[in-house]
C-alpha positions as CSV (number, residue, x, y, z in Angstrom):
1,M,52.2,173.2,84.9
2,R,49.5,173.2,87.6
3,R,49.8,173.8,91.3
4,L,48.1,171.2,93.5
5,I,47.2,172.1,97.0
6,G,47.1,169.2,99.4
7,A,46.9,168.5,103.1
8,P,49.9,169.4,105.2
9,N,52.3,166.7,106.2
10,T,51.5,166.2,109.9
11,P,53.4,163.9,112.4
12,R,51.8,160.8,113.7
13,K,49.1,160.9,116.3
14,W,50.1,161.5,119.9
15,T,48.7,159.5,122.7
16,D,49.1,160.0,126.4
17,S,51.4,156.9,126.7
18,N,53.4,158.0,123.7
19,M,53.9,161.5,125.1
20,R,54.9,160.2,128.5
21,T,57.6,158.0,126.9
22,N,58.9,160.9,124.8
23,L,59.0,163.2,127.8
24,S,60.6,160.7,130.2
25,A,63.5,161.9,132.3
26,S,66.0,159.8,130.4
27,N,64.9,161.2,127.0
28,L,64.9,164.8,128.3
29,E,68.4,164.4,129.8
30,R,69.7,162.8,126.6
31,F,68.6,165.8,124.6
32,G,70.0,168.4,127.1
33,F,66.7,169.5,128.7
34,M,66.0,169.9,132.4
35,Q,62.8,168.8,134.2
36,Y,61.5,170.0,137.6
37,K,58.6,168.7,139.5
38,K,56.6,170.8,142.0
39,A,57.5,169.8,145.6
40,G,55.2,172.2,147.4
41,D,55.4,175.6,149.1
42,G,56.9,177.2,145.9
43,K,59.7,174.7,145.6
44,Y,60.6,172.6,142.5
45,E,62.9,169.7,142.6
46,K,65.1,168.6,139.6
47,T,64.1,165.2,138.1
48,A,66.3,165.3,135.0
49,G,69.2,167.3,133.5
50,A,71.9,169.6,134.7
51,G,71.2,172.5,136.9
52,P,70.3,173.4,140.5
53,D,68.7,170.6,142.5
54,V,66.0,172.8,143.9
55,I,64.4,176.0,142.7
56,S,62.4,178.1,145.2
57,K,60.6,181.5,145.1
58,D,62.8,182.8,148.0
């Protein structure tokens, strides 16, 4: 018996458009994640998922 060492099994290549599709608001919500976008002055507004509508540093 011989042990053969090969290259690791890696996922397919990621492209910007592919990543944007996978991280879309509908996909994040479907898998139970939340997404917030910076609204300015230390405030973040929810774009996907359950949770508070706005997060602020106050």
